[in-house]
N, C-alpha and C positions, 0 to 999 in steps of 0.2 A: 355326850353331845357337845359339839363345839360352841363356844360362846359367840353369838351372832349379834351382839348389841349394837355394832356399828353398821349393820346391814339395814336395808329398807326392802321389805317384801314386795314393794311395787316394782322393783327393778328385777327383771329376769335376764340373766346372761345366757346367750346362745352358745352352747358348746358345739359349734359347727366345725368340727375337726374330724379327720378320718380315723383316728385310733383312740382307744381308751387311754393309752399312756399319755397322749397329748392332752386329753380332757382332764385327766387326773393332775397333770402338771399345772394346768390353768386353775383348777380348784384349789390346789395347794398355794399358788401364788396369791389368789384372791382372799384366802383365809376367811376371817370373820367379816370381811367387807361385803360379802354377797351370800344370801341365803336361799336364792331361788334360781334354778338352772333349767334351760331348755335343752332337751335332747331331741334332735331332728332325725330325718331319714338317713343322713350320712352315717351318724354314729349308731343308729338302730341296726344298720346293715352289718355291723361288726359285733360290738359288745354293749349295745345301748341298753338292753333290758337289765343286764347285770349291773351296769353303771347306775341305772335308775334305782335299783334296789339298794345298792350300797349308799347312794346319796341319801335316800330316805332313812336308812339305818343310822346315818351320821347326823340326822336332824335337819337336813336340807329339804326344800320343796322342789318338786319336779314337774315340769311342763312337758308332756309328751306331745310334741307337735308332729303328729303322724298323719293327720288329714285323711282319716278313714273315708273311703268312698267306694261302695260296692252295693250289692243287693242287700236288702234289709236283714235277712237271716245271717249273712256273713258279718255285717257290722255289729249286729246284736251279740253274736257269739264272741267276736274279738273284744268288744267293750266289756262283756262279762268277765272274760279272762283277765283283762287288765284290772278291772275293779277288784276281783278276787285276789289278785297278786298284791294289791296295795302298793304298787311301785311308782305311782304318779298321783299328782294332785289335780292337774288340768290335762284334758285330752281334747285334741281338735278332730272334728269331723267336718266334711263339707256341708254347708248350710242349705241342704235340700230337704224338703219335708220328710220323705221316707227315710233318709239317712239319719236325720236328727231324731226322729221317733224311735228308730231301731236302737240308736246309741242310748237313748234315755231308758228304754226297756232293759237293755243289757246292763246298764249301771245299777239298776235296782235301788236299794237303800244305801249303797256305799257312798262315802263322802267325795268320791271323784266328781270333779266339775266338768261338764260337757260344754265345749265352746264350738260354735258354728263358724266356719271360715266363710266370710261374706264374698269378697273379691280379692284375689291374690294381689299383693302390693307391687308385683312386677308388671301388672296390666294397667293400661289406661283406656280411655273411652274408645279410641280407634281399635285397640286390640279386641275389645268386647264386640265391636261391630263386625270384625273379621271372623270371630267365633260364631256369630249369629244372633247376638242379643240386640234387640231393637229398641232398648230403653236406655236412657242416660245412666251413667255409672251410679250416681247418688240414688236414683230411683231403684236400681237393682239392689243396692246395699240396704235401703230401707225395707224393701220387700223381704230380704233374707233375715234381717233382724226380727221382723214380725213373725216370720216362719219359725225362727229359733225360739221365740217366746211361746208361740202356740204349741210347739213340740215339747216344752218343758225344759229346754236347755238353760244353762246358768249364765250364758253370756255369748259373746262373739269375738272373733278376731277381725279387726278392720284396720285399714290405713289410718294414720293420725288425722288425715284430712276428712274422713267420714266418721270419726269417733263421736262428733257432736250429734250425729243422727242416732247412733246407737244409744247414747246417753239420754237424748230426748225421748226416744221411743221406749227404752228399757227401764228408765227410772234410776233412782240413786243407788240401788243395790245391785244393779245389773253389771256383770263383769264385761269390761271393754278392754281387750288386750291389743295393744298396738305394736306391731313390728315396724320395720323401716324407720327407726328412730336414730338420728344422727346428730351429734353435737355440732354447733356452728363450725364450719370449716372442714368438716369430715366429708370425704367423697360419698356420693350416693350409691356407688357400685351398681348392683343390678336392680335397684329399687326405683320404681317410677314415681311413687307418691310418698316421699320421705318428709320428715319434719324434725324439729329439735325436741328435746325432752320438755322444755317449757311449753311449746306449742301443743304437744301431745296431751300434757296434763290439762292445759287450758281448754282443750277441745273435749275433755271428758274421759280420758283414758283412766282406767283403774290400775293398769299395769303397762309397763313399756318393756319391749324386748330389744336388747342391744347386743350385737355380736362383735364385729371387727373393730369398731372404735374402742372397745375394751380389750378383746382378746388379742388383737394385733398391736396393742400399745406397748411402748417400752416399759411402762409401769402400769400393768393392768389394774392393780388395786387402786392406785391413784386415779386412774381414769374412771373407775367405778365410783369412787368417792366424790369426784367432781360432778358426775351425773346425778348422784343422790342429792348433793347439795343444791343443784339446779332444780331438781324435782321438788324439794322441800320449799325452796323459795317460791316456786310457781304456785304451790298449794297455798302458802301463806298469802300470796297476792291475789288469789282467786276470790 
């Protein structure tokens, strides 16, 4: 197992690249500076499961951000397969009651943590209205947090802007994973509700997910180290 003493498990680096070779190169460059990785749909479509298994075998933690959303029986069987494989630590499903309950049943007694996706960080209030939701964004997030708790999920994924809602409703041990985190000066890219690491931690995030500000940096390990330092400072100031 690689020595990960300089890593902070609250930082999850998104391996949002098209090939395993590119993902492996990033992991190599980051070394013991990162211990937790996100594998999303792009990498899943090629060798994501194999990569997840190998990362686990090397002592890393894996966030399978696959946002399962289907009929209950299908979600339950998919979650059971992932739990039995032992290839990931966190798994996302959409935070709808039937989906959440199915994932919880499928997980059984495995240590896999189930996270409900509240509202995608690429959406804003206007987008939700166009989809057909007639409630404010924060109201919808709170409803989905409560539904996640009722279903026995371990936490949620939310924008840093709504992390405070999840923390207030879920309590101190509830997992609140926040994507769309960007250091000051970094472009927002395709995220509508982004925030800095300091803001995310101050708002109640237990984990932050960072992709391009680290993976596209000239020095990915240095970029990760700067974010870890900012997170630790934010926690001390809280």
